[in-house]
Every structure is written in C-alpha cells, then in structure tokens.
C-alpha positions as CSV (number, residue, x, y, z in Angstrom):
1,M,1.3,18.6,-30.1
2,Q,3.8,20.0,-27.4
3,K,2.4,18.8,-23.7
4,T,2.5,21.7,-21.2
5,R,2.8,21.1,-17.5
6,N,0.7,23.3,-15.1
7,I,3.2,24.8,-12.3
8,G,1.9,26.6,-9.8
9,R,4.1,29.8,-8.4
10,P,4.8,30.1,-5.0
11,V,2.4,32.7,-3.0
12,G,5.3,34.5,-1.3
13,F,6.6,34.7,2.3
14,G,5.5,37.4,4.9
15,E,8.4,39.4,7.2
16,K,7.4,36.9,9.9
17,E,8.2,34.1,8.0
18,M,11.4,35.2,6.9
19,E,12.9,35.6,10.1
20,G,15.5,33.6,11.5
21,Y,18.3,30.9,9.9
22,F,18.4,27.6,9.8
23,M,21.6,25.3,9.3
24,I,22.7,22.5,6.4
25,S,25.6,20.5,7.2
26,N,28.1,19.6,4.2
27,Q,27.1,15.8,4.2
28,D,22.9,16.5,3.7
29,A,24.2,19.4,1.0
30,A,26.0,16.2,-0.4
31,I,23.3,13.8,-0.3
32,A,21.2,16.6,-2.2
33,I,23.3,17.2,-5.0
34,V,24.6,13.2,-5.6
35,N,20.9,11.9,-5.9
36,K,20.4,15.2,-8.1
37,L,16.8,16.2,-6.2
38,S,14.9,17.7,-8.4
39,G,13.9,21.4,-8.3
40,T,10.9,20.7,-6.4
41,Q,12.2,18.4,-3.6
42,L,14.7,21.3,-3.2
43,R,12.1,24.0,-2.7
44,L,10.4,21.5,-0.3
45,W,13.2,20.3,1.4
46,L,14.6,24.4,1.8
47,Y,10.6,25.4,3.0
48,L,10.9,22.4,5.8
49,M,14.2,23.6,7.2
50,M,12.1,27.4,7.2
51,V,9.3,26.1,9.1
52,D,11.2,23.5,11.1
53,S,14.7,24.8,11.6
54,F,15.9,22.7,14.7
55,A,16.0,18.9,15.7
56,D,14.4,19.0,19.4
57,T,14.9,16.1,21.1
58,T,13.2,14.6,24.5
59,A,15.5,13.9,27.4
60,D,15.3,10.6,27.0
61,G,16.7,11.3,23.2
62,E,13.4,10.2,21.3
63,K,12.7,13.1,18.1
64,V,10.0,15.7,18.8
65,Y,7.7,15.9,15.8
66,H,6.8,19.5,15.5
67,E,3.4,20.2,13.6
68,I,3.8,21.6,9.9
69,P,1.6,22.8,7.8
70,S,-0.5,20.5,5.5
71,P,0.3,18.9,1.9
72,A,-1.7,21.6,0.5
73,E,-0.6,24.5,2.2
74,I,3.0,23.6,1.6
75,A,1.9,23.2,-2.1
76,L,0.8,27.0,-2.2
77,K,4.2,27.8,-0.9
78,I,6.5,26.2,-2.7
79,G,4.8,26.5,-6.3
80,A,3.8,22.5,-6.5
81,N,0.6,20.4,-5.7
82,A,-0.1,18.4,-2.7
83,E,0.2,14.8,-4.7
84,T,3.7,16.1,-5.5
85,V,4.5,17.3,-1.7
86,E,3.6,13.7,-1.0
87,K,5.5,11.9,-3.3
88,D,8.6,14.0,-2.4
89,M,8.4,13.9,1.0
90,R,9.1,10.3,1.0
91,V,12.0,10.9,-1.3
92,L,13.5,13.1,1.5
93,R,12.6,10.8,4.1
94,K,14.5,8.1,2.1
95,H,17.7,9.7,2.1
96,G,17.3,10.8,5.4
97,L,17.3,14.5,5.0
98,Y,13.6,14.9,6.7
99,D,11.3,12.5,8.6
100,Y,7.8,13.2,9.0
101,R,4.6,11.3,10.7
102,V,0.6,11.8,10.5
103,T,-1.2,12.4,13.6
104,A,-4.4,13.3,12.1
105,W,-6.4,14.0,8.9
106,G,-9.8,14.1,8.2
107,G,-12.4,14.2,5.4
108,H,-15.3,11.8,3.6
109,N,-14.7,11.1,0.0
110,H,-18.5,10.1,-1.0
111,S,-17.1,8.9,-4.3
112,A,-14.9,6.4,-3.0
113,A,-17.9,5.6,-0.6
114,N,-19.9,5.4,-3.6
115,A,-17.1,2.7,-5.2
116,R,-16.8,0.7,-1.5
117,R,-20.8,-0.4,-1.9
118,E,-20.5,-1.6,-5.4
119,S,-17.0,-3.8,-4.4
120,D,-19.3,-5.0,-1.3
121,R,-21.9,-5.8,-3.3
122,L,-19.8,-7.3,-5.7
123,R,-17.6,-9.0,-3.1
124,Q,-20.8,-10.8,-1.5
125,Q,-21.9,-12.1,-4.7
126,K,-18.7,-13.7,-5.3
127,K,-18.8,-15.6,-1.9
128,S,-22.6,-16.4,-2.7
129,H,-21.5,-18.1,-5.9
130,Q,-18.3,-19.8,-3.4
131,T,-20.3,-21.4,-0.6
132,Q,-22.9,-22.9,-3.2
133,P,-22.7,-26.7,-1.8
134,S,-20.6,-28.9,-4.5
135,A,-21.3,-32.4,-3.6
136,G,-21.3,-33.5,-6.9
137,G,-17.7,-32.7,-7.5
138,G,-14.6,-33.7,-6.1
139,L,-12.4,-36.9,-5.8
140,N,-15.1,-39.4,-5.3
141,N,-16.9,-37.9,-8.2
142,P,-14.9,-39.1,-11.4
143,S,-17.8,-38.6,-14.2
144,K,-18.0,-34.7,-12.4
145,R,-14.3,-33.8,-13.5
146,L,-14.3,-35.3,-16.7
147,N,-17.5,-33.8,-18.0
148,N,-16.7,-30.4,-16.6
149,P,-13.0,-30.2,-16.8
150,Q,-12.5,-26.9,-14.9
151,Q,-13.6,-28.5,-12.1
152,G,-11.1,-30.9,-11.7
153,L,-7.4,-31.1,-10.4
154,N,-5.9,-30.0,-14.2
155,N,-7.1,-26.3,-14.0
156,P,-4.3,-24.2,-13.0
157,S,-6.2,-20.8,-13.6
158,E,-8.8,-22.0,-11.2
159,R,-6.1,-22.5,-8.3
160,L,-3.7,-19.1,-9.9
161,F,-6.8,-16.5,-9.5
162,N,-9.0,-18.1,-7.0
163,P,-6.1,-19.3,-4.3
164,S,-9.4,-20.3,-1.5
165,E,-10.2,-23.2,-4.1
166,G,-6.5,-24.1,-4.2
167,L,-5.0,-27.3,-2.9
168,N,-2.5,-25.2,-1.1
169,N,-5.1,-23.6,1.6
170,P,-5.3,-25.5,4.8
171,S,-7.7,-22.8,6.0
172,K,-10.3,-24.9,3.8
173,N,-9.6,-28.3,6.0
174,L,-8.1,-26.5,9.1
175,E,-9.5,-25.0,12.2
176,P,-8.3,-22.3,13.8
177,L,-6.3,-22.8,17.2
178,P,-8.8,-21.1,19.6
179,D,-8.2,-17.5,20.7
180,K,-4.7,-17.7,18.9
181,A,-5.7,-16.6,15.5
182,S,-2.1,-15.8,14.5
183,S,-0.4,-18.6,15.6
184,A,0.5,-21.7,13.4
185,P,-2.2,-24.1,11.5
186,Q,-2.9,-27.0,13.8
187,T,-1.4,-30.0,11.8
188,I,2.0,-28.5,11.9
189,K,3.7,-30.3,14.9
190,T,7.4,-29.7,14.3
191,Y,9.6,-27.0,14.1
192,S,11.5,-28.3,11.2
193,D,7.5,-28.3,9.3
194,F,7.0,-25.4,10.3
195,I,10.1,-23.3,9.1
196,Q,9.4,-24.7,5.8
197,T,6.1,-23.0,5.6
198,L,7.7,-19.9,5.3
199,S,8.9,-17.8,2.8
200,E,12.5,-16.9,2.7
201,G,11.9,-13.2,4.2
202,E,9.6,-14.4,6.5
203,R,12.0,-17.0,7.8
204,E,14.7,-14.3,8.0
205,K,12.7,-11.9,9.7
206,F,11.1,-14.4,12.2
207,L,14.9,-15.8,13.4
208,N,16.0,-12.2,13.8
209,F,12.9,-11.5,16.1
210,A,13.4,-14.8,17.7
211,L,17.3,-14.5,18.4
212,Q,16.3,-10.8,19.6
213,K,13.7,-12.2,22.2
214,C,16.6,-15.1,23.4
215,K,19.0,-12.2,24.0
216,A,16.4,-10.9,26.2
217,L,16.1,-13.4,28.5
218,P,17.9,-13.1,32.2
219,K,19.7,-16.1,31.5
220,L,20.9,-16.4,27.6
221,P,20.5,-20.3,26.6
222,E,23.9,-21.6,25.7
223,L,22.2,-22.8,22.3
224,P,20.1,-20.1,21.1
225,L,18.7,-22.2,18.2
226,K,17.3,-25.1,20.4
227,W,15.6,-22.7,23.0
228,I,13.6,-20.7,19.5
229,E,12.6,-24.6,18.2
230,A,11.4,-25.4,21.5
231,H,9.4,-22.2,22.1
232,W,8.5,-21.4,18.1
233,Q,4.7,-21.4,18.7
234,E,4.8,-18.9,21.1
235,L,7.6,-16.5,19.4
236,Y,5.3,-17.2,15.9
237,A,2.2,-15.8,17.8
238,Q,4.1,-12.6,18.9
239,F,5.8,-12.5,15.7
240,K,3.1,-12.1,13.8
241,S,1.9,-9.1,15.7
242,T,5.1,-7.2,14.5
243,P,5.5,-4.7,11.7
244,E,8.1,-7.0,10.0
245,A,5.8,-10.1,10.3
246,A,3.2,-7.3,8.3
247,A,5.5,-6.4,5.6
248,A,6.7,-9.5,4.5
249,E,3.6,-10.8,4.6
250,V,2.6,-7.6,2.2
251,A,5.6,-8.0,0.1
252,S,4.5,-11.9,-1.0
253,T,1.1,-10.6,-1.6
254,D,-0.3,-9.2,-5.2
255,W,-2.7,-7.1,-3.6
256,T,-4.0,-5.9,-6.9
257,Q,-6.0,-8.8,-6.9
258,H,-7.7,-8.1,-3.7
259,P,-11.6,-7.2,-4.1
260,D,-10.7,-4.1,-2.6
261,W,-8.1,-3.0,-4.3
262,Y,-9.3,-0.1,-6.6
263,D,-11.0,1.4,-3.6
264,W,-7.5,1.3,-1.8
265,L,-5.8,2.8,-4.8
266,A,-8.5,5.7,-4.9
267,E,-7.5,6.4,-0.8
268,M,-4.1,6.3,-1.5
269,R,-3.8,9.0,-4.5
270,E,-6.3,11.4,-2.2
271,G,-3.3,10.9,-0.1
272,V,-1.1,7.9,1.5
273,P,-0.7,9.4,5.2
274,R,-4.6,9.7,4.8
275,F,-5.2,6.2,3.6
276,V,-2.7,4.7,6.4
277,A,-4.5,7.1,9.2
278,L,-7.7,6.3,8.6
279,G,-8.2,3.2,6.0
280,K,-10.8,0.5,7.6
281,C,-8.6,-2.5,6.2
282,F,-6.6,-4.2,8.3
283,N,-4.5,-2.0,10.6
284,N,-1.7,0.9,10.2
285,K,0.7,-1.0,10.1
286,T,-0.6,-3.1,7.1
287,R,-2.1,-0.7,5.7
288,R,1.4,1.2,5.5
289,A,3.5,-1.6,4.2
290,I,0.4,-1.9,1.3
291,A,0.9,1.3,0.3
292,D,5.0,1.4,0.3
293,W,4.4,-2.0,-1.7
294,A,2.1,0.0,-4.1
295,D,4.4,3.0,-4.2
296,E,7.7,0.3,-4.9
297,R,6.1,-0.6,-8.6
298,G,4.7,2.7,-9.4
299,L,1.0,1.8,-9.0
300,I,-0.1,4.8,-7.4
301,W,1.3,7.4,-9.7
302,G,3.1,5.2,-11.9
303,T,6.9,5.1,-12.3
304,E,9.3,8.1,-12.4
305,S,10.4,8.3,-16.2
C-alpha cells in the first residue's frame, strides 16, 4: 500500500504582504544549496525574509528580535504543519541563516495534566517503597544478603537502574553544605580529588570558565592554574549556575529514565519553545539543554531518514 503525505497548500499573500524587498548574500545562498535544504525549509526561510527583512541592532550592537507570526500561522502561509516549522527553524538557526527566541506562549493541556498527576502518584508510591526501613540489610547482616541476593552488593541491575541505591551516590551518606547546594561535597578536601570527580566534558568546561574568571581579575595571577586550585570551591559554586554546566550535566544523564520523561516528551511534541518557556521542571537553561539532548537523539519526532 502506497503511503501518502498530507501536505497543506499555502494560503497565499495579500497585496500589502508582497510590498518591499529583502537581500540574501551569495554566501547564505551557498549554505542553503550545499546543505540541501528541503523545499519546506526553503519556503520557511524565504517567508521569514519577507516578514523580517532587515537585521536591526541596538546602539551597543546587540541583535534586535522582531515579532514574527507563531509556528501555526507560519505553517498556514508556507503549506506545512506547526511541528515541521519548529523543527525547520532549528535547522535554519543551526546553519546561521536565521535566529529566533521565544518570549511568551500560553496554553493548558488537560491530557498532560492528567498524565502528570498519574506520574506524581507513581513517583510517590516509588518513594514510599524506597524509604521503608532496611535495618536487616547491609554489610552487618550476612544472612540477609545470603538469603536475599538482590539486596546484596552483587546486583548490578539494582545499582544501574536505581542510582539512589548504588555505592557511588555520595548523597546517601553526606549532608549538603549549608546555603551552598551547588558546591562540592564536604568530603572532597583537595582540588586534585575534586577535579577527578568531574566528567571529561564538565572538567573542560569548568577549567574554561575558571580561566575566564582569572583573566577578568584586576591583576592577572602569574600562575592561573594555581589560582584556580586555591579558589576551586568558590569557582565551582559559580560554575554550577552557568548554561555550560547545565549542558554538561544534561549530556551525561539518560533522561529517558526520569519518572517525568513521558510528560516532558508530550510537552516537547506540543512545542519545544513552549516546553522551555513554561515547563515546571528545573530552570529555562536546563529545560533547553534537555530539549536539545532529546532532539539530537531523535527522541522527539524520530530520526530523519
């Protein structure tokens, strides 16, 4: 059976909309050709050039973002659907042909709200099981481990799929520093110990961040790395609030295992900008990083053929 595609027809343009002109450089045209932009992507690009023809900047050189139609309105104009518009907007931004930002969208999804309540119920149920006393288990009760192997140290699946029960979770044994939730654990006494706890990507981003802080000092230290070593705790606390830290943490996490993953996925499918702007998990920077993580892996709409 031949598969058919439902492609909308553009609604056309009024006389006022066809007034004016825009310019495209040969370089941008070459980018569009070399990267084989699809027909929908080219229509979207041309339409954006029509409604936002000039790249305005402030006196300080900052970009000015003009108000443009919503994805649904753009979809009607170019003969596509809103989901494709959102996806293709990211393609244009990736190639440096057009940039955008979301200031405000509104809406309420009753189905997602129902799903969230069910997710909360299941999560609370899971927490109640996890917080049950387990005095009979552990290293001091060998009979418990012998008669119930899944409670012992040799059950990798327990540690893999329930990290809070694993051996490598310092939060099970450590109390957080007062008023410094983002600082390093108290048991890490030296810089060399601390730096080894970071993933390769996070270590690189932290060092870049720390070096930039070092360069911003009134007097540049003779040995920047020694300065970082002496101030690593304060620097790391500041680093944890940056988008780079959020991206590094997101990239090292399998978010499909999060109890709210399917709620987030439903929200992202309704619109990634909406998920970033109005989502209730974490902050905007982390939600953007999670959405990018999901998009890179083809988890929102699947991988392109």
